[in-house]
C-alpha positions, 0 to 999 in steps of 0.5 A, spaced: 762 437 839 764 434 844 760 426 846 760 425 854 758 418 857 753 419 864 751 414 868 743 413 864 747 412 858 749 416 852 748 424 853 749 430 847 746 436 849 742 439 843 745 445 843 751 440 842 749 438 835 748 445 833 753 450 830 758 452 834 758 460 832 751 460 834 747 461 827 742 457 830 743 451 824 745 444 825 753 444 825 757 437 823 764 435 824 766 434 817 765 441 817 769 442 824 762 443 829 760 449 823 754 449 819 754 449 811 753 457 811 758 459 816 763 453 813 763 456 808 765 464 810 772 460 814 773 457 808 773 462 804 776 466 809 782 463 808 783 461 801 783 468 801 788 469 806 792 464 802 790 467 795 794 475 798 799 470 801 801 467 795 801 473 791 805 477 795 810 471 796 810 471 787 812 478 787 817 478 792 820 471 787 820 477 782 823 482 785 829 478 787 828 474 780 830 481 776 836 483 782 839 476 781 838 478 773 842 486 774 847 482 778 849 477 773 851 481 767 856 485 771 860 479 772 860 472 767 862 468 773 859 470 779 852 468 774 851 461 776 853 461 783 848 467 784 843 463 780 845 457 785 844 461 791 837 465 788 834 457 787 836 455 793 833 461 796 826 459 792 826 453 795 827 454 801 821 460 801 817 455 799 819 451 803 817 456 809 810 458 805 804 459 809 800 453 810 794 452 805 788 452 806 788 444 804 792 444 811 787 449 814 782 444 813 786 437 814 788 435 808 795 434 809 800 435 804 802 427 800 794 428 800 796 434 795 802 431 791 797 425 790 792 429 787 797 433 782 800 425 781 793 422 779 791 429 775 797 428 770 795 421 770 788 421 768 790 427 763 794 421 759 790 416 760 784 421 756 789 422 752 790 415 749 784 412 750 777 416 748 772 421 752 768 416 757 763 420 756 763 417 748 764 410 750 760 408 757 753 407 756 749 411 760 746 408 766 738 406 765 737 409 772 741 415 769 737 415 764 730 415 768 733 420 773 733 425 765 727 423 762 724 425 769 728 432 770 725 433 762 719 432 765 717 435 770 721 442 766 715 441 760 710 445 763 714 450 765 717 452 757 722 457 757 724 456 765 724 450 765 728 451 759 733 455 761 734 450 767 736 444 763 742 449 759 744 451 765 744 444 768 748 441 762 753 447 762 755 446 770 755 438 768 760 440 762 763 445 766 765 440 772 766 434 766 772 438 764 774 440 772 776 433 775 783 435 776 780 439 781 780 437 788 774 434 791 773 440 795 774 444 789 768 441 786 764 441 792 765 448 793 762 448 785 756 443 787 756 448 792 755 456 788 750 452 782 745 450 788 746 457 790 745 460 784 740 455 782 736 457 788 737 465 788 734 465 779 727 460 782 726 466 788 727 471 784 727 470 776 723 463 775 717 465 779 713 460 775 715 454 780 711 454 785 714 450 789 722 451 790 724 445 794 722 441 790 725 443 783 731 443 787 730 436 789 729 434 781 736 438 779 740 435 785 738 428 782 739 431 775 747 432 775 748 428 782 746 421 778 751 424 772 756 426 777 757 420 782 761 415 779 766 421 780 765 425 786 763 419 790 769 416 794 775 419 789 781 415 789 785 423 791 782 422 798 782 418 804 775 416 804 776 409 803 782 409 808 776 411 813 771 407 810 776 401 812 778 404 819 771 404 822 769 398 818 775 395 823 772 398 829 766 396 828 768 389 827 773 390 833 766 391 838 762 387 835 761 384 844 758 390 846 751 389 848 745 392 849 745 393 855 752 397 856 750 403 851 744 402 855 739 402 850 732 402 852 729 397 846 727 389 848 728 385 841 726 379 846 719 383 843 717 380 837 714 387 834 720 390 836 725 385 832 722 387 826 723 394 827 731 394 829 731 389 823 728 395 818 732 400 821 738 395 820 736 394 813 734 402 811 742 405 814 745 399 809 741 401 803 745 407 804 750 405 800 746 404 794 743 410 792 746 415 789 742 422 790 745 425 796 737 426 798 736 419 797 741 417 802 739 422 807 732 418 805 735 412 807 737 415 814 731 419 816 728 411 816 733 408 819 731 414 825 723 414 825 724 406 826 727 406 832 724 412 835 718 406 833 721 401 837 724 405 843 716 407 844 714 399 843 718 398 849 718 403 853 710 403 851 711 411 851 714 417 847 722 415 846 727 421 848 733 424 844 736 420 850 733 414 847 735 415 841 742 416 840 745 410 844 739 406 840 742 409 834 750 407 835 747 401 836 744 399 830 751 402 826 754 397 831 750 392 829 749 393 822 756 395 819 754 399 813 758 398 808 764 405 805 760 408 811 765 415 811 764 416 804 757 416 805 757 422 809 762 425 806 760 425 800 752 428 802 756 433 807 759 435 800 754 435 794 748 435 799 743 441 798 746 445 804 739 447 807 737 440 808 744 439 812 742 445 816 734 445 817 729 439 818 728 432 820 733 430 815 738 435 817 737 433 825 737 425 824 745 427 820 747 430 825 745 425 830 749 419 825 756 424 825 755 423 833 755 416 833 761 415 828 764 420 832 763 416 838 764 409 835 772 412 834 773 414 841 769 410 844 774 406 850 772 403 858 770 409 861 763 410 855 761 403 857 762 403 865 769 398 864 775 397 867 780 398 863 782 390 864 775 387 862 775 392 855 782 390 853 780 383 853 774 383 850 778 388 844 782 383 843 777 377 842 781 373 849 774 373 853 766 377 851 761 378 856 756 374 852 761 369 855 761 371 862 757 366 866 760 360 861 766 361 863 764 361 871 762 354 871 767 348 874 772 346 869 769 339 869 762 340 866 764 339 859 763 343 851 756 338 850 753 340 858 755 347 857 753 347 849 746 343 853 744 349 857 745 354 851 740 349 848 735 350 853 736 356 856 733 357 848 728 353 848 726 355 854 726 363 851 723 360 845 717 357 849 716 364 853 715 366 846 710 361 844 706 362 850 704 369 849 703 368 843 698 363 844 695 367 849 695 373 845 691 368 839 687 366 845 685 373 846 683 375 839 680 370 839 675 372 844 675 379 842 672 375 835 666 372 839 664 379 844 663 383 837 659 378 834 655 377 840 655 384 841 653 385 834 648 380 834 644 383 841 645 390 838 640 388 831 635 384 835 635 390 841 633 394 835 629 389 832 624 389 839 624 397 839 622 398 832 617 392 830 614 391 823 606 391 822 604 389 815 597 390 816 592 387 811 589 390 805 584 395 805 577 391 802 575 398 797 582 397 793 581 390 794 574 390 790 578 395 784 583 390 784 579 385 783 575 389 777 581 391 773 583 384 773 576 383 770 577 388 765 584 386 763 587 392 767 593 393 771 592 397 777 597 403 778 604 402 782 602 402 789 607 402 794 606 397 799 603 399 806 608 398 811 607 401 819 611 401 824 608 400 830 
């Protein structure tokens, strides 16, 4: 996925957001530009290929071992030497082994060794200590998710019981397979999602909303697995988090103008929306369920579109959105950004990332992070010298104007001018507020006068006239009063002129 910088700003063609295999779904940098479906196909091909190669290697080693054993029966003295050569050859064969699936997808052999060591250490700890599932107390959020899941399944009786049973079986299996790599755990979760979706489509047709059922299943299992599969120690997620965090801190000097961000934070409404967008992207880390994390990204993106539309007084475009998203990420520096992206990629329902607005906004976030990691002087239309000075902290674009002042101007005078500039800006904002308040007052007065005028016109157009009572009716009334009788109820006679 190539990110390119044009004169008008950062631009990514919409076709670059799609799967590079051309299936029409959204791709993902974590999947090497493939969509979830194509990625799994490539993963399975590489996995089967590796299994076949391992099997062939095992057969070859077995034959060599049999030959070595047969030759050892002939000469006792040569046995030791033959066995030593066999061991040396076996070691060499293993060292020349074809790259594994993990290497195919970018993981290192050192990471694999760490996984084995961590799994052994975990087994020792679990042998000494009681099971965490028994000793630890279930959190409120996990307990709430379980209750919500059960309440959702109750109306569906047998089908609901079957779904709950299979979800429990899957959770138990995942708890007993913690020694698996995170890629294998992700593969198991994706297989479970696919299996449940197929059964909802063919076997459990009592559910009117299949997506809602899948959302509840995802929420139930991921709130319980979150502690074990989010940023596991056997991966480099934490290392990537620290790297992107340091990178964003080093880019604190980047201004909206450098990124061609089409928003004006001097407008109070825009400033408030920007704060909401930053809050949403930061809150992503506090969620457990992949769908909830995606909801934070989607909410942040919608606030960005609102800020652009308010500033430009016209609908925002995709070319305006990505630079603004990059600016929001730089300004907010979300915690554990890479871990959250990896977690969503591994354990979210795949269809949600492949289509819809959630998938679109998530793909753009991945593009924004990739751009930040590769950001250079050319991307910001700066010289390499200025870029290096800003990155090292020797200079700042916000201080360039003050650096042009004469050397004899003291710091106090410079601060005074800065304060005057701030006061000038505040004065302009106050004048704008007063002007808008007066306009609102005039609108209210005009509205009040308009209503009074309309009422007066209606009264003048349709005047009310109350005619005197009929003499005959008056005589009857007086006779009834004398005889202590009440007249029948009569409606008042009102005539319109």
